[in-house]
C-alpha atoms as one frame of an Amber mdcrd trajectory, in Angstrom:
protein
   0.000   0.000   0.000   1.405   3.390  -0.966   2.298   6.069   1.571   0.005
   9.050   1.904   0.404  11.307  -1.131   1.909   8.486  -3.160   0.476   6.408
  -5.990   0.953   2.660  -6.024   1.446   1.300  -9.548   1.831  -2.419 -10.271
   3.503  -3.495 -13.525   2.608  -6.989 -14.746   4.887  -7.885 -17.651   6.651
 -11.052 -18.791  10.144  -9.679 -18.268  11.700 -12.859 -19.656  11.362 -11.235
 -23.102  13.101  -8.101 -24.375   9.909  -6.321 -25.439   8.429  -6.474 -21.929
  11.691  -5.367 -20.316  11.821  -2.358 -22.626   8.215  -1.488 -21.797   9.187
  -1.535 -18.112  12.185   0.715 -18.897   9.803   3.169 -20.535   7.516   3.176
 -17.505  10.469   3.722 -15.184  11.659   6.617 -17.370   8.278   8.285 -16.840
   8.273   7.482 -13.116  11.716   9.077 -12.710  10.073  12.484 -13.189   7.034
  11.606 -11.045   8.245  11.033  -7.483   4.695  10.327  -6.288   4.793   6.951
  -8.084   5.666   3.841  -6.063   6.171   0.903  -8.416   5.965  -2.851  -7.885
   7.185  -4.884 -10.860   5.972  -8.459 -11.213   8.777 -10.629 -12.610   8.002
 -14.106 -11.313   5.838 -17.127 -11.944   2.162 -16.556 -12.883   1.133 -17.817
  -9.438   2.878 -14.769  -7.949   0.721 -12.285  -9.846  -2.016 -12.268  -7.235
   0.519 -11.704  -4.481   2.104  -8.827  -6.399  -1.268  -7.098  -6.694  -2.332
  -7.813  -3.126   0.916  -6.433  -1.702   0.920  -3.409  -4.003  -2.785  -2.599
  -3.457  -2.485  -0.575  -6.647  -4.014   2.707  -7.618  -3.171   1.710 -11.195
  -1.989  -1.307 -13.184   0.060  -1.676 -16.360  -0.496  -5.209 -17.651   0.960
  -7.166 -20.543  -1.150 -10.205 -19.634  -4.430 -10.917 -21.315  -7.535 -12.102
 -19.528  -7.577 -15.807 -18.684 -10.276 -18.179 -17.406  -8.299 -18.624 -14.186
  -6.823 -15.131 -13.928  -5.146 -14.981 -10.501  -5.558 -11.205 -10.203  -8.308
 -10.593  -7.636 -11.600  -9.602  -9.239 -11.902  -6.417  -7.189  -8.686  -5.133
  -8.744  -9.566  -6.364 -12.216 -12.868  -4.542 -12.176 -12.106  -1.357 -10.228
  -8.457  -0.372 -10.794  -7.497   1.925 -13.723  -5.440  -0.237 -16.071  -3.381
   0.156 -19.233  -3.064  -3.057 -21.246   0.122  -3.288 -23.303  -0.481  -5.568
 -26.314  -3.086  -7.518 -24.317  -6.855  -7.815 -24.162  -8.719  -6.169 -21.259
  -9.868  -8.288 -18.335 -13.433  -9.541 -18.429 -16.060  -7.524 -16.545 -13.807
  -4.469 -16.663 -15.724  -1.578 -15.086 -12.739   0.603 -14.196 -11.285   3.031
 -16.754  -8.822   1.294 -19.064  -6.789   1.821 -22.220  -5.423  -0.637 -24.775
  -1.943   0.199 -26.039  -0.884  -1.580 -29.205   2.140  -1.595 -31.474   1.593
  -0.258 -35.000   1.241  -3.536 -36.902   0.593  -1.690 -40.163   3.943   0.108
 -39.827   5.649  -3.165 -38.852   4.424  -4.954 -41.981   5.302  -2.026 -44.227
   8.782  -1.624 -42.696   9.592  -5.309 -43.225   8.421  -5.162 -46.839  10.434
  -2.041 -47.621  13.562  -3.564 -46.081  13.277  -6.727 -48.186  12.520  -4.736
 -51.337  15.787  -2.872 -50.826  17.671  -6.180 -51.149  16.388  -6.451 -54.763
  14.839  -9.909 -54.408  11.708 -10.512 -56.486  10.154 -13.430 -54.613   8.561
 -13.025 -51.164   7.113 -15.149 -48.385   5.452 -14.754 -44.994   5.579 -17.035
 -41.945   2.825 -16.527 -39.372   1.844 -18.080 -36.054   0.306 -21.428 -35.186
  -2.550 -19.519 -33.554  -4.707 -17.084 -35.500  -4.116 -13.596 -34.043  -5.586
 -10.332 -35.412  -2.289  -8.449 -35.106  -0.480 -11.145 -37.106  -3.091 -10.848
 -39.859  -2.609  -7.062 -39.914   1.156  -7.493 -40.334   0.626  -9.910 -43.232
  -1.957  -7.665 -44.904   0.297  -4.584 -44.876   3.354  -6.616 -45.899   1.417
  -8.087 -48.835  -0.019  -4.714 -49.901   3.422  -3.090 -49.920   4.979  -5.941
 -51.891   2.078  -6.013 -54.378   2.361  -2.260 -54.872   5.956  -2.873 -55.980
   4.698  -5.388 -58.535   5.386  -8.688 -56.763   3.418 -11.416 -54.970   3.650
 -12.944 -51.491   3.406 -16.638 -50.695   2.119 -17.046 -47.121   2.895 -20.348
 -45.415  -0.252 -21.847 -43.869   0.912 -23.005 -40.414  -0.481 -26.090 -38.741
  -2.948 -24.680 -36.237  -3.257 -25.376 -32.520  -1.305 -25.461 -29.268  -0.218
 -29.092 -29.667   1.135 -29.021 -33.215   3.361 -31.908 -34.270   6.660 -30.036
 -34.640   8.122 -32.651 -36.997   5.080 -32.363 -39.264   5.389 -28.566 -39.239
   9.105 -28.757 -40.039   8.396 -31.032 -42.988   5.621 -28.784 -44.336   7.755
 -25.688 -43.877  10.700 -27.323 -45.660   8.472 -28.189 -48.634   7.218 -24.587
 -48.745  10.761 -23.190 -48.630  11.846 -25.433 -51.490   8.844 -24.274 -53.561
   9.756 -20.580 -53.366  11.571 -19.032 -56.291  15.098 -18.054 -55.222  16.482
 -15.683 -54.190  13.577 -14.691 -51.979  12.810 -12.572 -48.937  10.694 -13.894
 -46.057   9.034 -11.874 -43.313   8.330 -13.846 -40.112   5.684 -12.510 -37.753
   8.122 -12.381 -34.809  11.734 -13.193 -33.965  11.055 -16.651 -32.547   9.277
 -17.768 -35.700  12.086 -16.233 -37.772  14.702 -18.175 -35.799  12.672 -21.362
 -36.337  12.657 -20.589 -40.065  16.443 -20.158 -40.090  16.811 -23.577 -38.456
  14.709 -25.145 -41.233  16.784 -23.385 -43.899  19.956 -24.762 -42.345  18.496
 -28.289 -42.156  17.474 -28.080 -45.839  20.845 -26.768 -46.951  19.317 -23.480
 -48.149  21.935 -20.740 -47.670  20.919 -17.585 -45.807  21.175 -14.792 -46.900
  22.431 -15.965 -50.325  19.170 -17.629 -51.388  16.742 -16.691 -48.603  16.712
 -13.423 -46.693  14.821 -13.406 -43.386  13.410 -10.593 -41.241  11.689 -10.987
 -37.860   9.983  -8.579 -35.454  10.714  -7.393 -31.880  14.524  -7.149 -31.998
  14.779  -9.598 -29.106  18.553  -9.427 -28.801  18.976 -12.860 -27.218  16.974
 -14.526 -29.987  18.504 -12.439 -32.792  22.126 -12.813 -31.723  21.791 -16.549
 -31.007  20.281 -17.211 -34.433  22.581 -18.517 -37.163  23.029 -16.387 -39.115
  22.184 -13.509 -36.827  18.681 -12.197 -37.396  17.617  -8.889 -38.923  14.547
  -7.574 -37.106  11.948  -4.811 -37.124  12.268  -2.934 -33.823   8.985  -1.573
 -32.434   9.505   1.318 -30.034   8.767  -0.586 -26.823  10.465   1.984 -24.576
   8.244   4.708 -26.008   5.275   2.362 -25.513   6.111   2.004 -21.824   6.427
   5.768 -21.411   3.108   6.284 -23.223   1.462   3.613 -21.050   2.610   5.428
 -17.902   1.370   8.785 -19.210  -2.010   7.264 -20.034  -2.268   5.567 -16.644
  -1.587   8.866 -14.893  -4.517  10.410 -16.770  -6.754   7.472 -15.885  -5.844
   7.670 -12.197  -6.580  11.410 -12.269 -10.015  10.707 -13.711  -9.156  12.602
 -16.871 -10.638  11.549 -20.210  -8.442   9.531 -22.508  -8.853   7.471 -25.667
  -9.586   3.753 -25.372  -6.829   2.843 -27.831  -3.278   4.081 -28.343  -0.841
   2.963 -31.057   2.947   3.259 -30.810   5.141   3.046 -33.888   8.365   1.485
 -35.123  11.884   2.558 -34.187  13.386   1.063 -37.343  15.186  -2.003 -38.696
  18.134  -3.544 -36.839  20.270  -5.025 -39.593  22.103  -8.288 -39.060  23.289
 -10.938 -41.480  20.046 -12.824 -42.228  18.775 -10.172 -44.674  21.983  -8.544
 -45.826  22.835  -7.881 -49.464  25.879  -9.950 -50.369  27.358  -7.339 -52.698
  29.512  -4.393 -51.699  31.694  -3.395 -48.760  28.847  -3.211 -46.226  28.140
  -6.882 -46.874  31.816  -7.795 -46.448  31.825  -6.085 -43.082  28.601  -7.841
 -42.062  29.953 -11.232 -43.078  33.264 -10.551 -41.360  31.532  -9.598 -38.117
  29.353 -12.690 -38.321  32.395 -14.910 -38.781  34.168 -13.263 -35.857  31.105
 -13.855 -33.658  31.075 -17.532 -34.560  34.827 -18.166 -34.254  35.873 -15.758
 -31.496  36.214 -18.473 -28.857  38.337 -20.833 -30.963  40.351 -17.987 -32.492
  40.478 -16.447 -35.951  43.005 -14.263 -37.798  42.495 -11.342 -40.186  43.757
 -13.354 -43.210  41.263 -16.114 -42.326  38.417 -13.580 -42.235  39.500 -12.012
 -45.543  39.638 -15.405 -47.242  36.205 -16.352 -45.905  34.525 -13.177 -47.209
  36.333 -13.336 -50.541  38.611 -10.291 -50.540  42.164  -9.260 -49.737  43.315
  -8.265 -46.265  44.009  -4.750 -47.547  40.474  -4.364 -48.968  38.924  -5.674
 -45.753  40.980  -3.238 -43.662  39.819  -0.346 -45.913  36.182  -1.379 -45.337
């Protein structure tokens, strides 16, 4: 419970992922200039959510969790506490003021398309989720529109649906789809984890990335992107700005001021890594050299070895 004159704010985010951590950073950036805010951040197991709310006795909630049949957040808080939902659906029976904050999925789809078009490929694909989600459909629709406007078509892989999909069956279907695409091609995956899965299938099929297939994900989850082989290019939504905007909106809600029901936050840009790089020119040599150094740093690698691997002289590589 907050001290007199203070506001208790509980943040419920899955901080195991980069996007949620950046949202929390954005909230904390806002709170740094609002000393009346006392913040409790939930970071544990779902069973601890109820405890986090009970202890915090919040005046406001910022939640990245959607409503669930067995939602452990006490009903009196779900229905009476001003809440901002970050990329999540509102709780059922919500009577308190609330706002839904979403990432700009139209901008995400367009940004991915424009990035792949710049690589000069003329064949395009899209990899979605196993579950049908409205935001994923929006990303595909804008990606397809942008590609079609440039005069090309998009082949969208139809994922096997459900929570208990046979992974081997999905891998086989995805491999067949990859082989069917005209090469070279550019593929937009709906998020980084699906993009990393796609890269694994490419490697298993012997399809070279980025020579024959260029891949872009979404979220710029640095752990996922840097652990991918090759490293993964990703659209970076502005999650820090989203967290700041969520805090601003929650302040208005707690004040009883009017605010819109929906708020959209845009894209920060593309974070370029090797999976979608153009293999011509000095920028590509540098990208490939950095990728090789990442992979071989532990076992050791020399400058002549790097130059040979990227197909140029040591002098040219040093000039780059």
